[in-house]
C-alpha positions in Angstrom: 47.5 75.9 -38.9 49.1 75.5 -42.3 47.5 73.2 -44.9 49.2 69.8 -45.0 50.0 68.6 -48.5 51.0 65.0 -49.2 53.3 64.7 -52.2 53.7 61.3 -53.9 57.1 61.8 -55.4 57.2 58.7 -57.6 60.9 58.4 -56.9 63.5 58.2 -54.2 66.1 60.6 -55.7 66.4 63.9 -57.4 66.6 62.6 -60.9 65.0 63.9 -64.1 62.8 66.9 -64.7 59.8 65.9 -62.7 61.8 65.4 -59.5 63.8 68.7 -60.1 60.5 70.5 -60.3 59.2 68.9 -57.1 62.2 69.8 -55.1 62.2 73.4 -56.4 58.6 73.8 -55.5 59.2 72.4 -52.0 62.1 74.8 -51.5 60.0 77.8 -52.5 56.8 76.8 -50.8 55.5 79.2 -48.1 56.1 77.1 -45.1 54.1 79.4 -42.9 51.0 78.5 -44.8 51.7 75.0 -46.1 53.2 71.9 -44.5 54.6 69.4 -47.0 54.9 65.7 -46.4 56.7 63.7 -49.1 56.1 60.0 -49.8 59.1 58.3 -51.4 59.2 55.0 -53.2 62.1 53.7 -51.1 65.2 54.7 -49.2 67.5 56.9 -51.2 69.3 60.3 -51.5 66.0 62.2 -51.5 65.4 61.3 -47.9 68.5 63.1 -46.7 67.8 66.1 -48.9 64.3 66.4 -47.5 65.6 66.1 -43.9 68.0 68.9 -44.7 65.1 71.0 -45.8 63.2 70.2 -42.7 60.5 68.3 -44.6 58.9 65.2 -43.3 59.1 62.2 -45.5 57.6 58.7 -45.5 59.0 55.6 -47.2 55.8 54.6 -48.9 56.8 52.1 -51.6 55.5 52.0 -55.1 52.0 53.1 -55.8 49.6 50.1 -55.1 48.1 48.9 -58.4 45.2 46.4 -58.8 46.7 42.9 -58.7 44.4 41.1 -56.4 41.0 42.6 -55.3 41.6 41.8 -51.6 45.1 43.3 -51.5 43.9 46.4 -53.4 41.0 46.8 -51.0 43.3 46.6 -48.0 45.6 49.2 -49.6 42.8 51.6 -50.2 41.6 51.2 -46.6 45.1 51.5 -45.2 45.8 54.7 -47.2 42.5 56.3 -46.3 43.1 55.6 -42.6 46.7 57.1 -43.0 45.4 60.2 -44.7 42.9 60.9 -42.0 45.2 60.1 -39.1 47.9 62.4 -40.5 45.5 65.3 -41.2 46.2 65.6 -44.9 44.3 68.4 -46.7 45.5 67.9 -50.3 47.2 65.1 -52.2 49.6 65.9 -55.0 50.7 63.2 -57.4 54.0 64.2 -59.1 53.6 61.7 -61.9 50.7 61.0 -64.3 51.4 57.5 -65.7 50.0 55.3 -63.0 47.0 53.3 -64.0 44.8 52.6 -61.0 46.7 53.3 -57.8 44.9 52.6 -54.5 46.2 56.0 -53.3 44.1 57.9 -55.8 40.9 56.0 -54.9 41.7 56.4 -51.1 41.9 60.2 -51.4 38.7 60.3 -53.4 36.9 58.1 -50.8 38.3 60.2 -48.0 36.9 63.4 -49.6 40.3 64.9 -50.2 41.2 66.9 -53.3 44.0 65.4 -55.4 46.3 67.1 -57.9 48.0 65.2 -60.7 51.0 66.8 -62.3 51.5 66.4 -66.0 55.2 67.0 -66.7 54.8 65.8 -70.3 52.0 65.3 -72.8 49.8 62.5 -71.5 47.5 60.4 -73.7 46.8 57.7 -71.1 43.1 57.5 -70.4 43.6 56.1 -66.9 41.2 55.9 -64.0 43.8 57.8 -62.0 43.4 60.8 -64.2 39.6 60.6 -64.0 39.8 60.5 -60.2 41.9 63.6 -60.0 40.3 66.8 -58.8 42.7 69.0 -60.8 45.5 68.6 -63.3 48.6 70.8 -63.3 50.2 71.1 -66.8 53.7 72.5 -67.0 52.9 74.4 -70.2 50.0 75.4 -72.5 51.4 72.9 -75.0 51.0 70.1 -72.5 47.5 71.2 -71.5 46.3 71.5 -75.1 47.8 68.2 -76.3 47.0 65.9 -73.3 43.9 63.8 -72.8 42.6 65.1 -69.4 39.2 63.3 -69.5 37.4 66.5 -68.6 39.3 67.1 -65.4 40.0 70.9 -64.9 43.5 71.8 -66.1 45.7 74.5 -64.6 48.7 75.7 -66.6 51.5 76.3 -64.0 54.9 76.7 -65.5 58.0 75.1 -63.9 60.0 77.1 -61.4 63.8 77.4 -60.8 65.8 78.5 -57.8 67.6 81.6 -59.1 69.9 81.8 -56.1 71.2 78.3 -56.8 71.8 78.7 -60.5 73.3 82.2 -60.3 75.9 81.1 -57.8 77.9 78.7 -60.0 81.6 78.9 -60.2 83.9 78.8 -63.1 85.3 75.2 -63.6 86.8 75.6 -67.1 90.2 74.5 -65.9 88.8 71.3 -64.4 86.9 70.6 -67.6 89.9 71.1 -69.8 88.5 74.3 -71.4 90.9 77.2 -72.2 90.0 80.4 -70.2 89.6 82.5 -73.4 87.5 80.0 -75.4 83.9 80.6 -76.3 82.1 77.6 -74.8 79.0 76.2 -76.5 77.3 73.7 -74.2 74.9 70.9 -74.9 73.1 70.0 -71.7 70.8 67.0 -71.4 70.5 63.3 -72.0 72.7 62.0 -74.8 69.8 60.8 -77.0 68.6 61.4 -80.6 65.3 62.9 -79.3 67.4 65.5 -77.5 69.2 66.3 -80.8 72.8 65.3 -79.9 73.4 64.3 -83.5 72.1 67.8 -84.7 74.4 69.5 -82.2 77.5 67.5 -83.3 76.6 68.2 -87.0 76.3 71.9 -86.3 79.6 71.9 -84.4 81.3 70.6 -87.5 80.0 73.6 -89.4 81.2 76.2 -87.0 84.6 77.5 -88.2 86.2 79.1 -85.3 89.4 77.7 -83.6 88.7 79.4 -80.3 85.3 77.7 -79.9 84.9 74.7 -77.6 81.8 72.5 -77.6 81.0 71.0 -74.2 78.6 68.0 -73.8 77.2 67.6 -70.3 74.8 64.7 -69.9 74.5 61.0 -69.3 74.6 58.2 -71.9 71.6 56.1 -70.8 71.5 53.4 -73.4 69.6 50.4 -72.1 66.3 48.5 -72.1 63.4 50.8 -73.2 65.7 53.6 -74.4 66.4 52.8 -78.1 67.7 56.2 -79.2 70.4 56.7 -76.5 74.1 56.8 -77.3 76.6 54.6 -75.5 79.8 56.5 -74.6 81.6 54.5 -77.3 79.0 55.6 -79.9 79.3 59.2 -78.8 83.1 59.2 -78.9 82.9 57.7 -82.4 80.5 60.5 -83.5 82.8 63.2 -82.0 85.7 61.6 -83.9 88.9 63.6 -84.1 87.4 67.0 -83.4 89.5 68.2 -80.4 87.1 71.1 -79.9 84.4 68.8 -78.6 84.6 67.7 -74.9 82.4 65.1 -73.3 82.0 65.8 -69.6 79.5 63.0 -68.8 76.7 63.4 -66.3 77.1 66.4 -64.1 75.6 67.1 -60.7 77.1 70.6 -60.7 75.1 72.1 -63.5 75.2 75.7 -61.9 79.0 75.5 -62.4 78.6 74.1 -65.9 76.4 77.0 -66.9 78.8 79.5 -65.3 81.6 78.0 -67.4 79.6 78.3 -70.7 78.9 81.2 -73.0 75.9 79.7 -74.8 73.7 76.8 -74.0 72.1 74.7 -76.7 68.9 72.6 -76.6 68.6 70.9 -79.9 65.6 68.6 -79.2 63.7 67.1 -82.1 61.0 65.9 -79.6 58.2 68.1 -78.5 59.7 69.4 -75.2 57.0 69.8 -72.6 58.7 72.8 -71.1 62.5 72.8 -71.2 63.9 73.2 -67.7 67.4 73.7 -69.0 66.3 76.9 -70.6 65.3 78.5 -67.3 68.2 77.0 -65.4 70.6 78.6 -67.9 68.6 81.8 -67.9 69.0 81.9 -64.1 72.7 81.7 -64.7 72.5 84.6 -67.2 73.4 82.4 -70.2 71.7 82.7 -73.5 70.0 79.7 -74.9 69.6 78.5 -78.5 66.7 76.0 -78.6 64.6 74.3 -81.2 61.1 75.6 -81.7 59.3 72.6 -80.4 56.6 71.9 -77.8 56.5 74.4 -75.0 59.8 76.1 -75.8 58.2 79.2 -77.3 56.4 79.7 -73.9 59.8 79.9 -72.2 62.0 81.7 -74.8 61.0 84.9 -76.5 62.9 84.5 -79.8 65.5 87.2 -80.4 64.8 88.8 -77.0 65.6 86.3 -74.3 67.1 83.6 -76.5 67.0 82.1 -79.9 64.7 79.6 -81.5 65.7 77.5 -84.5 63.9 74.8 -86.5 64.5 71.2 -85.2 66.8 68.8 -87.1 68.5 71.7 -89.0 72.2 71.7 -88.2 72.9 74.5 -90.7 70.4 76.9 -89.0 71.8 75.9 -85.6 75.4 76.4 -86.7 74.5 79.8 -88.2 73.0 81.1 -84.9 75.9 79.7 -82.9 78.4 81.4 -85.3 76.5 84.7 -84.8 76.8 84.6 -81.0 80.4 83.4 -81.1 81.2 86.6 -83.0 79.2 88.9 -80.8 80.0 89.0 -77.0 77.6 92.0 -76.8 74.7 89.9 -78.1 75.5 87.0 -75.7 75.5 89.4 -72.8 72.3 91.1 -73.8 70.4 87.8 -74.4 71.7 86.4 -71.1 70.6 89.4 -69.1 67.2 89.4 -70.8 66.8 85.7 -70.1 67.7 86.3 -66.4 65.1 89.1 -66.2 62.3 86.9 -67.7 63.2 83.9 -65.5 63.3 86.0 -62.4 59.9 87.5 -63.2 58.1 84.5 -64.6 59.7 81.3 -63.5 60.8 81.6 -59.8 58.2 82.3 -57.1 55.3 83.1 -59.5 54.5 79.4 -60.4 54.8 78.3 -56.8 52.4 81.1 -55.6 50.0 79.9 -58.4 50.3 76.3 -57.1 49.6 77.5 -53.5 46.5 79.3 -54.7 45.3 76.1 -56.3 45.8 74.2 -53.1 43.8 76.7 -51.1 41.0 76.7 -53.7 40.8 72.9 -53.7 40.9 72.6 -49.9 38.0 75.0 -49.7 36.6 75.1 -46.2 39.6 73.2 -44.9 41.7 76.3 -45.7 39.3 78.4 -43.6 38.6 76.1 -40.7 41.7 74.0 -40.2 42.2 73.1 -36.6 45.2 71.6 -34.7 46.0 68.2 -36.1 48.3 65.4 -35.1 
């Protein structure tokens, strides 16, 4: 029988990097050897997607934190009973910023190994981290800069579905892009930490009338996000430069990459990994990214992409200008990026994750019997 893995998704939709990684791993998981069960926070679009993938899901609700001792004790007992009744072999928590969830303690009391996924650098010294059997870090950078409280750490890079991102279609006409333009795309949230201001400043320094600058991402200004642009602020920053087009949030990123010639990641923050880089690479598009965080683990500078200093519009503009003037260089970098993504960031990370599950399950992996 396959090992049964319970994933606490921490969401009810496919939003953000952590959920994209989870859904990619689920799609590539060896279903002959592993049976995933996904716990969602509430009803939402993820449920239908999981059903389409043939994956069982449970509407679990938020993780149960300690508010009253009696309610917490009941939640621990209820979770431990559920884990046993459903024959779970390994618990995988897809987020690391919970403090003291009953679900972590229940897994420990039930004798089940639990994995906590660090999708970003984590400095929170939480009991949940200490109760984990293993931590998965999405890059060496995350592993080296996080406080793991002595729990064993396994660096397992993110994966991408190459088939999905290599199958995009050209939507330049729908985006208002001339068919013969060289399209430079900024993909990501419209925030200062993502370097949107650096991208716009660099665009102003690129002198080529046939270049278009496409911005694909959501303006998420609101409580708790003090560096995000509103659409009005973004449009004011773009000004009268008709070469810059804001396309808003896009759910069709494979098509956006297909319609681009170069993809830019201008982050000033220490990116944990940089999913956009492998998504664009899967689409055979070269990436210019800032040399921050885990980006050097993804992009080999000058071979599979280009790395530039953060917060340096002149350096970014210079590298954009070079690629604008050299279709051959764009093609070579894009093909090399695709080769590296196919070799390193598709099935390999998922197989590494599977090996971790088997090693943690131990005897369960060898003696599993029929379960409910």
